[in-house]
C-alpha positions in Angstrom: 23.7 -3.2 -2.4 22.3 -4.5 -5.6 19.3 -6.8 -5.7 18.1 -9.0 -8.5 15.8 -7.0 -10.8 13.7 -10.1 -11.5 13.0 -10.6 -7.8 11.9 -7.0 -7.5 9.7 -7.1 -10.6 8.0 -10.3 -9.3 7.4 -8.8 -5.9 5.9 -5.7 -7.5 3.6 -7.7 -9.7 2.1 -9.2 -6.6 1.7 -5.7 -5.0 0.4 -3.7 -7.9 -2.7 -3.9 -10.1 -1.9 -4.3 -13.9 -2.2 -0.5 -14.7 -0.1 0.4 -11.7 2.5 -2.2 -12.8 2.6 -0.8 -16.4 3.0 2.8 -15.0 5.8 1.4 -12.8 7.6 0.0 -15.8 7.3 3.3 -17.8 8.6 5.3 -14.7 11.6 3.0 -14.4 12.4 3.8 -18.0 12.4 7.5 -17.2 9.2 8.5 -19.0 7.3 11.7 -17.9 3.7 11.6 -16.9 2.7 13.3 -20.2 4.6 10.6 -22.2 3.0 7.8 -20.2 -0.5 9.2 -20.9 0.2 8.9 -24.6 1.6 5.4 -24.3 -1.2 4.1 -22.1 -4.0 6.3 -23.6 -5.0 7.5 -20.1 -5.4 11.0 -18.7 -2.6 12.6 -16.8 -4.8 12.8 -13.7 -5.2 9.0 -13.9 -1.4 8.5 -14.2 -0.9 10.7 -11.1 -3.5 8.7 -9.2 -1.8 5.4 -10.2 1.6 6.8 -9.1 0.1 7.8 -5.8 -1.1 4.2 -5.3 2.3 2.8 -6.3 4.0 5.0 -3.7 1.4 3.9 -1.0 2.1 0.2 -1.8 5.9 0.4 -1.9 8.5 1.7 0.6 9.4 4.7 -1.7 8.1 8.2 -1.8 9.2 9.6 -5.1 10.2 8.8 -8.7 13.9 8.7 -8.1 13.6 6.2 -5.2 11.2 4.1 -7.3 13.6 4.0 -10.2 16.4 2.9 -7.9 14.0 0.2 -6.5 13.2 -1.0 -10.0 16.9 -1.1 -11.0 17.8 -3.0 -7.8 20.0 -0.2 -6.4 18.3 0.2 -3.1 19.2 2.6 -0.3 19.8 0.9 3.1 16.5 2.1 4.7 14.5 0.7 1.8 16.2 -2.7 2.0 15.3 -2.9 5.6 11.6 -2.1 4.8 11.5 -4.8 2.2 12.6 -7.6 4.5 
């Protein structure tokens, strides 16, 4: 099932702090932690901490699931958790 990306982005904006949201956008574009550190001028440790917070606040547990979530291509079990 495909879900509107704008709806997902809006929902995530409400869940995530600004730095978490920015990391989420970079992750959805496929950037590595190292590349995100350069883009955001933060340490890799900080990026990992922000990723951990993102995974705690959303129904996903890894980068692949998160990327699918951001693209609106949700597995069945995640769709159920978002309702």
